[in-house]
N, C-alpha and C positions, 0 to 999 in steps of 0.2 A: 473423673477430674483430670484436667490437663496435667501432663508430666512436667514437673518443675525443672527437669533437666533441659527441656526444650523451650518452655514458655515461662516468662517472668511475670509474676503476679503482682499487681498493685492492690491498694486497699489496706484495711477494710473500709467499707462504705456504709453509711446509714441508709435506711430505707428511703428517707426523704431525699438524700443525695441521688440515689439510683432513680427515684421517680423523676427528679428534675432532669437528669441526663437522658432519660428514655422517653419522656413525655407521658408517662403513665401516672395514675393517681393512687395514692395510698388509701386502701379501703377503710382502714381503722386509724384515725389520726393518732391515737395513743401508741401506735407501733412505729411512728415516724423515726424515732431515735434509735431503734434496734439496729445493730450493726451486723454486717455479713462479710465473710472473708473469701468466698469463692463461688463458682458456678458449677452445676452438675446436672445430670439427667434426672428425671423424676424417680427412677428406680435406684439411683446411687446417691442421691443427695442426702445430707444430714442437716442438723438444725442450724449450722452456720452457712449453709449454701442457698443460693438462689437458683430456681429452676423455672420451667415454663410449660404451658400446655397450649399448643396451637392446633394439633391434629386430634380430632375427637377419637381416633382409633386408640389413643393412649389414656382414655378416661379411667380405665381400671387401675393403671399405675398411678394416676393422679389421685384417686380416692384414697390410696394407702401410702402415698409418698411421705417421707419423713423430712422433706425439704423445709427449711425455716421460712423461706419466702417463695412465692410462686407468682409468675406473671400469667395473667389469664384474662380472657374476655369476660366482661361483667355478666354475661348471660349464664356462665357456668360457676359463678362465685358461690352460689348456694351449695354446690356439691363439693366444695373444697374441704380438705382435712381441717378439723377445728383448731389445731395448733398453729396452722400456717398463717403468716402475714401475706396479704395479697396486694399485688400491684395490678391495677385494672386498666386495660386498654383494649381497643378493638383490633389492634394489630400486635398480638403477643410476640410473634416471631421477630418483627422489626424492633420491638422494644428489647427483646433478648439480645439482638445483635448489638445494640448500643450499650447495653449493660456489660455484655461480654468484652466489648472493646474497652470499657472502663477498667475491668479487672486485668485485662491482657492487652495493654496498648501496644501499638507498633513500636518495634525497637528502632531508635533513631540511628541513622547512618553515621558511623564513625569515620571521618575523613581519612583516607589512606590510598596511596597508589603503590601497588605491588612492584617490586624491583624487576619482575619478569614481564610486566605489561609492556606492550609495544605501542607507543603513541607517536603518530606523525607530528613533526615539528609545526605543521600548519594547523593542526587541530586546536580548537578552543575548548578548554576544560573549565567549567564553572567552579565556584567555591564549594567546599564541603562535600566533594564527590569521593566515592570509594570505588576503586578500580581493582579488580581481582587479578590473581596470578594468570599470566599468559593471555590476558585479554588483548585484543588488537583494535586500535582506533585509527581509521584511515585519514588521508589528507582532507583538509577543509571540513572535517566533521565538527559539529557544534554541540557540546554537551552542557546542559543547563546546570544550575546549582543543585546540590544535594542529590545528585543522581547516583544510583548504585548499579555498577556493572560487575556481574559475577564472573568467576574464572572461566577462561576459554571462550568468552563471548567475542564476536567479531562485529565491529561497527564500520560499515563501508564508507567509501569516499563521499563526502558531502552530506552525510546523514545528519539530521538535527533531532535532538532529544530534549524534551522539555523538563523543567525542574521537578524534582522529587519523583521521577520515574525510575522504576527498577527493571533491569534487564537480566534475565536468568542465565545460568551457566549454559555454555555450549549453544547459545542461540546465535543467529546471524541476521543482521539488519543491513539492507542495501536499498538504494533508490527510495528512501522513505523519510518522512517527517513525522515525529511522534509528539503529542501534546504533553501536558503536565499530569503528574500523579497517575501515570499508567503503570500497570503491572504486567510485565512480559515474562512468562514462565520459561523454565529451561527448555531448550531444544526448539524454540519457535523459529520459524523462517519467514521473514518479511522482506518483500521486494524480489522474490525469486522470479525467474522468467515466466511469463504467462504462456499457457498452452495454446499458442496461436500459429496456424500454418495454413497454407493454401494447398489444395490437392491438385496435382498435375499428373500427366501420363507417366512421368518418371518417378513419382513418389511425392511425399509431403515436402512442401517448400516453406521453411520457417519465415514468419512475418516478424520483423523487428518489433520488440515490445518497448515502446518509448515513453511510457507513462511512469507514474510514481505510485506509492502507497501513502495516503494521508490519513493519519490516525489522530483522533481528537483527544480531549482530556478525559481522565478517569476511565480509561478503557482497560479491560483485562483480557489477555489472550493466553489461553491455556497451553500446557506443555505439548510440544511436538505438533502444534498447529501451523498451517502454512497459508500465507496471504500473498498472492501473486501481484506483481506490479501491473499497471494498466498497459494496454497496447498503444494507447495514444491519449485517450481520456485516463484519468487517474482511478485507481481503486481507492475507495473512501470508506473509512470506519468512523462514524460520528461519535460525539461525546456519550459517555456512560454505557457503552456496549459491553456485554459480558460474553466472551467466546470461550467455550470449554476446550478440553484437550482433544487433539486429533481431529481438528476441523480443517477442511480445505475450502478456501475462498479464492475463486478464480479472478482473472483479469477483468477490470472495469466494473466489478461488483460495487454496489453502494449500499451500506447499511446505515439507516437513519439512527436517530438518537435512541439510546436505552434499549436496543435490541438484545435478545438473549438467544444464543445459538449453542445447542448442546452437542455433546461428543459424537464424533464420527459422521457428522453432517457434511455434505458436499454441496456447494453452491456454484453453479456454472456461470460462465462469463456473461457480463453485462446485465445481470439480474439486479433488481432494486428491491430492497426491503425498506419500507417506510418506517416511521417511528414505532417503538414499543411492540415490535413483532417478537413472538416467542416460538422457537423451533425446538422440538424435542429431539431425542437421539436418533441417529441413523436415517435422517431425512435426506432425500436427494431432490435437488431443485434444478430444473432445466434452465438453459440460458435464455436471456432476453425476456424474462417475465417480471411482473411487478406484483409484490405482495403488499396489500393495503395495510394501513396503520392499525395496530392493535390486533392483527390476526394471530391465530394460534394453530400450530401444525403438530399433529400427534406423531409419536415415534414411528419410524420406518415408513413414513408416507412418501409418495412420489408426486412432486408438483410439476405439472407440464403446461399450465396456463395461468393467467393472471388471477389473483384473488382480490375480491372487494374488501374494503376496510372491515375489520372485526370479524372476518371469516374464522370459522372453526372447522378444520377439515381433518380427515383421516383416510388411510388406505393408499393403494397404488394401482391405478391413478387415484389421486385424492378426490374425495367427494365430501359434502357437508357431513359433519360427524353424526348427526341424527340419522341421515340416510345410510351411512356406513353400518351402524348398528342394526338398522332395520334389515339391511341386506344379510348381515350375519345371522340374525334371527330366522330369516326366511330360509337360508341355506340349511340351518339346523333342522328346521321343520321338514324340508325336503329330504334330508338325509334320514331322519327318523321314519318318515312315511315310506321311504325306499326300503329300509330295513324291515318294516312291518310287512310289506308285500312279499319280501323274500322268505 
């Protein structure tokens, strides 16, 4: 169960209320008025808790769980513990996310500007903002309403930040516009100089990086990730993208709507990800390639050429995922046959 020292709990809520908020259906109407006070995992939940099953790997825990209510796909309802109230949905994890947000709503920003914050006189600060200790806001910056800027964050000259966006501690934002309701985690660097240079007989010659970073609405950027500004065209992160910790996005890259980029991925310059692309951890993507809508890239893959929409690839260099596993199986057989001959 969440530690009440760090997370403030709301509720209790009736099963009917939770069903309404999550879009699930109460399996037994007579259970609709039962109240629940918290959420918990299947193995730790008690009679007052709501839990869920989404991964069939945990069916054994599900079968013996003491949870008072369980969110589950209707296909598995018959295997549920007899005492449990059921919330039925084809998307148990999404329903759980909505219910968890009911019990643990986001804490509202309490307006305050720390005495040690340094704010240029020309900056525009919206209403309801909270600006932490030692934060720095440069000239002509525009900060929307209800923005949270945590301690030691630096907002550069001319930067714009949309309403209800949060900027984590020790992050730095330059040459960028951010949309509304974004979540920028601690240590993020946005608008850093792109890695652009011309090679000459006398060594690398820096090329001016004259673009910006444009971030849409409801974008999340994980801790210590870096997004370089464009060289001339802008670097663009469209609405709804989720970027994990320790991700590098180079100059002129464009991410379409609702892309997911996982930790330690590097995307080289001028590459385009179309909408709903999913990239697993430690992927390397070469520059000037296009990844088609809905593509999925497995962990530690290397992408060196364009991918058609809805591609599923793995390996370095990446190949279609079925081909990759056929190659692995073939290598295993060759290794076995070689051992037998020896």
